N, C-alpha and C positions, 0 to 999 in steps of 0.2 A: 504494500500500500504506500502511495506517495505521501510526502509530507503535507501536501495540500489537502489530500483526502482525509488524512488523520486530523488536520486542523478543523476541517468542516465537520467531522464526526464529533470532535470535542465541543465545538460550538453548538451543534445540534443537541448534544447531550445536556449541556449546561442550560440551553434554552428550555428543554423539557423539564429539568430540575427546577428552574425558576418558576415555570408555569405551575408545576405540581405543588410547589410550596404554597402558592396563592390559592390553588384549588383545595388542597387539604385543609388549610387554615380557615377557609370560608365555609366549606361543606362538611368538614369532618372526614375521618377515614371511611366510615360506612357510606356517607353520602356522596363522596367523590367517585368519579368514574374516569376511566382511561379516555373516553370520548371527550370529556370536559378538559382533560389535560391536553389532549391533542389540539382541540380548538383553541385553547388559551395559548399554546406554544406556536400555533400556525403550521402544524405538521400533520401528517396522516396518522391514524391510529396504528397502522402497520409500522410506522417509523418509531412510535413510542414503544411498541412491543419488541422492535429490533434492538432497542437499547436496554429495555427493562422487561423481563419475562413475565411479570405480574404486577398487579397493583401493590401487593405487599412488598415486593422487591423494590419498587419505586419509592414507597413510603420509607423503607429502611434507608435508602440513599438520601432522601430528603432529610431524615433525622440526622444522619451522619454529616451531611453538608451544612445544616444549620448549626448543630452543636459543635462540630469540628471547626467551622468558620469562627464561631465565638471564641473557642479555645485558642485558635491561631491569632485572633485579634488581641486576646489577652496576653499571649506570649510576646507579641511585637510591642504592644503599648507599654508593657512593664519592663521591657529590656531583658532579653534572654541571658546575656552574659551577666554573671553575678559579680558584684563589685564589693568594695569594703565600706560602703556607707553604713551607718548605724542600723542595727537590726530593727529598731522601732520604726525608723523611717521607711525601710523596705516593707515591713509588714503593713504599715498604714497605707502605703501606695498600693500594695497588692490587694488589700481588702477593698479599698475604694474602687480600684479598677475592675475587680471581679464583679462587684455589685453593679457597676455602671454597664458592663458588657452583658451580664447574664440577666439582670432584672429588667427585661424589656417585654412589652406586651406580646410580641411574636414568639419569643422563646418560652414564655410562660404558657401561652396557648398551645404550643407544641408539646410541652411537658404534660399538660392536662390531657391532651389527645392520646399521648403514648400511655399514660397511666390507665386511661379508659380501655385500652386494647391489650394491656400487658398480659392478662390471663390467657387470651387466645393466641397472642403473638409475643411470647416472652423475648424474642430476639430484638423487638423494638426497644424494650426497656434496657436490654443489654447494650444496644448501640448507643442509646442516649447517655447511659451511665459512663461507658468507656470513653466517649468523645466529649463528655461534659465534666462532671465531678472528678472522675478518675484522672483525667489529664491535669486538672488544676491541682489535685492532691500530689500527683507525681512531681510536678514543678515545685510545689511547696516543700516536698520532702527533700528535694535537692537543695533548696535554700536552707532548710533546717540543718542539714548536714554541714553545709558551708559555714553557717554562723556558729555552729557548735565547734567546728575546727578553729574558728577565730576567737573562741572563748566568750562569745556574747549570748549563746544559748547552751542549755544542757538538755540534749534530746537523745537518750540512749537508743530510742527507736524513732528515727526521723520520720518514717512513713506514718507511724501512729500519731506523732505530734502534729504532722501536717494534716491528717484527717480531722483531728480535734479542731485545729484552727479553721479549716475549711468550713466545718459545720457550725462553729461558733459564729462565723461571719454570715454564712448563707442560710442557716436553718430557719430562723424566725422570719426574715423578710421573704424568703421563698414560700414558706407555708402561708403567710398572709396573702401574697400575690396569687397563689394557687387557689385559695379558698374565697378570696374577696374580689378577684379579677383586677382590672387596672386600678381600681380604687385602693387596692392593698399595696400598690407599689410605693415605696418610700421616696420622698422628694430628696433633693440634693442635701439639704441640711440634715435630714434624718439619716441619710446614708453616712454623712461625715461623723455624726454623733455615734452611730452604731459601729463604724470602723474604729474610732478611737477607743471605745469601750471594749471591743473585741480584742484589740491589741493589748490593752491593759490586763484583761483577764488572762490572755495567753501568756504574757510575760510574768504574771504572778506565779504561774505554774512552771514555766520553762526558761525564764530569764536566768542568766548566770548569777545575778545578785540574789534573786529569790532562792535559788538552790543553795547558795552559800549560807543563807540565814537559817536554813533548816537544821 
């Protein structure tokens, strides 16, 4: 296959994914159809099936695309290379950026949809978890190990500490947004307050000074 043909296939696939995201979010998984996706994308239904063998397979790719895109945005905005800035500053930036990237109407709508289908299609929940929370926790675990090596944290198990920090930050605001809809999304000031308190709580448990005082 020529490079031109590969480029056209990638563009067509992305066009279908973009259309499918809109269709699934507006109609729900059960209400969405491949005909709707094809019409929205401006391609034939046969073309949709040529790229995605079923509606379920297409939805999984939408989940991966949306959650993976958010994770990639988080990695870029927070600076992948770890530096020597104070751990409190890093954690505050990480908490704020994670809430800003994840707590959006579209991602919360996707999460609700996946939870509604997880019993019938458990792979949807797995895809969302692996491309969303698990990526964030993996990145935070690397940071915990880094700052432990610098003597600013004490994390015998960086992955466990990272998981605690992730859910201290994301647990309450995500639950509110899931149950209350867009009205439950915290505003900028609320996110800042929550980020500051989350970092304070985490450092009380894992900060080097807190450990020395025990």
